[in-house]
C-alpha positions as a Markdown table, in Angstrom:
| # | Residue | x | y | z |
|---|---|---|---|---|
| 1 | Met | -105.4 | 50.9 | 218.9 |
| 2 | Lys | -104.5 | 53.9 | 221.1 |
| 3 | Ala | -106.3 | 52.1 | 224.0 |
| 4 | Leu | -104.4 | 48.8 | 223.5 |
| 5 | Ile | -101.0 | 50.7 | 223.6 |
| 6 | Leu | -102.1 | 52.7 | 226.7 |
| 7 | Ile | -103.3 | 49.3 | 228.4 |
| 8 | Ser | -99.9 | 47.6 | 227.5 |
| 9 | Thr | -97.9 | 50.6 | 228.9 |
| 10 | Met | -99.8 | 50.7 | 232.1 |
| 11 | Met | -99.6 | 47.0 | 232.7 |
| 12 | Thr | -95.9 | 47.1 | 232.0 |
| 13 | Val | -95.4 | 50.0 | 234.6 |
| 14 | Leu | -97.8 | 48.1 | 237.1 |
| 15 | Leu | -95.8 | 44.9 | 236.8 |
| 16 | Trp | -92.4 | 46.8 | 237.1 |
| 17 | Val | -93.6 | 48.7 | 240.2 |
| 18 | Thr | -95.1 | 45.5 | 242.0 |
| 19 | Gly | -92.0 | 43.6 | 241.1 |
| 20 | Cys | -89.7 | 46.2 | 242.8 |
| 21 | Ala | -92.0 | 46.5 | 245.8 |
| 22 | Ser | -92.1 | 42.7 | 246.5 |
| 23 | Thr | -88.2 | 42.2 | 246.4 |
| 24 | Pro | -87.2 | 41.7 | 250.0 |
| 25 | Ser | -84.1 | 43.4 | 251.3 |
| 26 | Ser | -83.1 | 40.6 | 253.7 |
| 27 | Gln | -79.7 | 40.2 | 255.3 |
| 28 | Val | -78.3 | 37.0 | 256.1 |
| 29 | His | -76.3 | 36.8 | 259.4 |
| 30 | Ala | -74.0 | 33.9 | 259.5 |
| 31 | Ile | -73.2 | 32.2 | 262.7 |
| 32 | Lys | -69.7 | 31.4 | 263.6 |
| 33 | Val | -70.1 | 27.7 | 264.5 |
| 34 | Ala | -66.4 | 27.5 | 265.7 |
| 35 | Glu | -63.8 | 30.2 | 266.7 |
| 36 | Arg | -60.2 | 29.2 | 267.2 |
| 37 | Phe | -57.6 | 31.3 | 269.2 |
| 38 | Glu | -53.9 | 30.6 | 269.5 |
| 39 | Gly | -51.0 | 32.3 | 271.4 |
| 40 | Thr | -48.4 | 31.9 | 274.0 |
| 41 | Leu | -49.3 | 33.0 | 277.4 |
| 42 | Pro | -47.0 | 33.7 | 280.4 |
| 43 | Cys | -46.0 | 31.1 | 282.9 |
| 44 | Pro | -44.5 | 31.6 | 286.3 |
| 45 | Asp | -42.3 | 28.6 | 286.3 |
| 46 | Cys | -41.6 | 28.0 | 282.5 |
| 47 | His | -41.0 | 29.9 | 279.2 |
| 48 | Gly | -44.6 | 30.2 | 278.4 |
| 49 | Val | -47.7 | 28.2 | 277.7 |
| 50 | Val | -48.7 | 27.5 | 274.0 |
| 51 | Thr | -52.4 | 27.8 | 274.0 |
| 52 | Asp | -54.9 | 26.6 | 271.5 |
| 53 | Leu | -58.7 | 27.4 | 272.4 |
| 54 | Val | -61.6 | 26.3 | 270.2 |
| 55 | Ile | -65.1 | 27.7 | 271.1 |
| 56 | Arg | -68.1 | 26.0 | 269.5 |
| 57 | Arg | -71.8 | 27.4 | 269.1 |
| 58 | Asp | -75.0 | 25.6 | 268.2 |
| 59 | Pro | -75.1 | 26.0 | 264.3 |
| 60 | Val | -78.8 | 26.7 | 264.3 |
| 61 | Thr | -79.3 | 29.0 | 267.2 |
| 62 | Gly | -75.7 | 30.4 | 267.8 |
| 63 | Ala | -76.2 | 29.5 | 271.5 |
| 64 | Pro | -72.9 | 28.6 | 273.4 |
| 65 | Asp | -72.1 | 24.9 | 273.0 |
| 66 | Asn | -68.8 | 23.7 | 274.2 |
| 67 | Phe | -65.0 | 24.6 | 274.3 |
| 68 | Tyr | -61.6 | 22.6 | 273.8 |
| 69 | Leu | -58.5 | 24.0 | 275.5 |
| 70 | His | -55.1 | 22.5 | 274.7 |
| 71 | Glu | -52.0 | 23.9 | 276.5 |
| 72 | Val | -48.3 | 22.9 | 276.1 |
| 73 | Arg | -45.8 | 24.4 | 278.7 |
| 74 | Ile | -42.5 | 25.3 | 277.3 |
| 75 | Asp | -39.4 | 24.0 | 278.8 |
| 76 | Ala | -41.4 | 23.1 | 282.0 |
| 77 | Pro | -39.1 | 21.7 | 284.8 |
| 78 | Gly | -40.5 | 18.1 | 285.4 |
| 79 | Gly | -44.2 | 17.3 | 286.1 |
| 80 | Gln | -47.0 | 17.7 | 283.5 |
| 81 | Arg | -46.1 | 19.6 | 280.3 |
| 82 | Val | -49.4 | 19.1 | 278.5 |
| 83 | Asn | -52.9 | 20.1 | 279.7 |
| 84 | Thr | -56.2 | 19.5 | 277.8 |
| 85 | Ile | -59.5 | 20.5 | 279.3 |
| 86 | Trp | -63.0 | 20.8 | 277.7 |
| 87 | Gly | -66.4 | 21.7 | 278.8 |
| 88 | Arg | -69.2 | 24.2 | 278.5 |
| 89 | Trp | -68.9 | 28.2 | 278.1 |
| 90 | Arg | -71.0 | 31.1 | 278.4 |
| 91 | Leu | -70.9 | 34.8 | 277.2 |
| 92 | Glu | -71.0 | 37.3 | 280.1 |
| 93 | His | -71.5 | 41.1 | 280.0 |
| 94 | Asp | -70.1 | 43.6 | 282.6 |
| 95 | Leu | -72.7 | 45.1 | 284.8 |
| 96 | Phe | -71.5 | 48.6 | 284.4 |
| 97 | Asp | -70.3 | 48.4 | 280.7 |
| 98 | Glu | -72.5 | 46.3 | 278.4 |
| 99 | Glu | -69.7 | 46.4 | 275.7 |
| 100 | Asn | -67.3 | 44.7 | 278.0 |
| 101 | Gln | -67.8 | 41.1 | 277.3 |
| 102 | Arg | -65.9 | 37.9 | 278.4 |
| 103 | Tyr | -66.3 | 34.1 | 277.9 |
| 104 | Arg | -66.5 | 32.2 | 281.1 |
| 105 | Leu | -65.1 | 28.6 | 280.4 |
| 106 | Ala | -66.5 | 25.9 | 282.8 |
| 107 | Pro | -64.5 | 22.8 | 282.3 |
| 108 | Glu | -65.7 | 19.2 | 283.2 |
| 109 | Ile | -62.7 | 19.0 | 285.5 |
| 110 | Gly | -61.0 | 21.9 | 287.1 |
| 111 | Ala | -61.6 | 25.7 | 288.0 |
| 112 | Pro | -63.5 | 28.0 | 285.5 |
| 113 | Arg | -61.5 | 30.4 | 283.5 |
| 114 | Leu | -62.3 | 33.9 | 282.1 |
| 115 | Met | -61.2 | 35.1 | 278.8 |
| 116 | Leu | -61.8 | 38.9 | 278.1 |
| 117 | Ile | -63.1 | 39.7 | 274.7 |
| 118 | Arg | -61.1 | 42.8 | 273.3 |
| 119 | Ala | -62.4 | 45.2 | 270.7 |
| 120 | Asp | -59.9 | 43.9 | 268.1 |
| 121 | Gly | -61.2 | 40.3 | 268.4 |
| 122 | Thr | -58.3 | 39.0 | 270.5 |
| 123 | Leu | -58.9 | 37.2 | 273.8 |
| 124 | Gln | -57.1 | 38.2 | 277.1 |
| 125 | Pro | -57.2 | 35.6 | 279.9 |
| 126 | Ala | -58.1 | 37.1 | 283.2 |
| 127 | Asp | -57.3 | 36.3 | 286.8 |
| 128 | Asn | -59.7 | 35.2 | 289.5 |
| 129 | Glu | -60.6 | 39.1 | 290.2 |
| 130 | Gly | -61.4 | 39.6 | 286.4 |
| 131 | Arg | -58.1 | 41.6 | 285.7 |
| 132 | Gly | -56.5 | 40.8 | 282.3 |
| 133 | Val | -53.1 | 38.8 | 282.5 |
| 134 | Thr | -50.1 | 40.5 | 281.3 |
| 135 | Asn | -46.7 | 39.4 | 280.3 |
| 136 | Asp | -43.3 | 40.2 | 281.8 |
| 137 | Glu | -43.2 | 43.6 | 279.9 |
| 138 | Gly | -46.6 | 44.6 | 281.2 |
| 139 | Glu | -48.4 | 44.1 | 278.0 |
| 140 | Pro | -51.7 | 42.2 | 277.6 |
| 141 | Ala | -51.2 | 38.5 | 277.1 |
| 142 | Leu | -53.4 | 37.6 | 274.1 |
| 143 | Leu | -54.8 | 34.7 | 272.0 |
| 144 | Lys | -55.3 | 35.8 | 268.5 |
| 145 | Pro | -58.2 | 34.6 | 266.3 |
| 146 | Met | -57.3 | 32.1 | 263.8 |
| 147 | Thr | -60.8 | 31.7 | 262.4 |
| 148 | Pro | -61.1 | 33.8 | 259.2 |
| 149 | Asp | -64.0 | 36.3 | 259.1 |
| 150 | Leu | -66.1 | 35.2 | 256.3 |
| 151 | Ser | -68.9 | 37.6 | 256.6 |
| 152 | Ile | -70.1 | 39.5 | 253.7 |
| 153 | Ala | -68.9 | 42.9 | 255.2 |
| 154 | Ala | -65.4 | 41.5 | 255.4 |
| 155 | Met | -65.3 | 40.5 | 251.7 |
| 156 | Pro | -63.2 | 42.8 | 249.4 |
| 157 | Ser | -65.3 | 44.7 | 246.9 |
| 158 | Ser | -64.5 | 44.1 | 243.3 |
């Protein structure tokens, strides 16, 4: 009888230990398939450009896919008030500062555009030399993220 109790106890402990050892501690990394940014950017001959940018990634690999940029000029004198472009994009890193990243938008028609990725998640358009565009007060002109962060780390704890 003592042998049966001893064997049962040892089997229970053995199953418990192997059960704990075989539980994987995997993390799931969600891919942001689409990100959306909005804001009003400065304009030399109007009161601003209402800008809506959507950046899409491949849902399986997370690789850059395409973008869609819609701009509306506020109170533009004559001429074209609405501009819509689309095309491909890629993520670039600064050669001297790996954490300094930017999106290079390559539209199907028109000149490429640069968007600097800031630490707070906003985008700052850049000029041809890569310098961030500022408004009339000298503050950075920004596009704010409109896509909510649904990662587990961002979820409130109960």
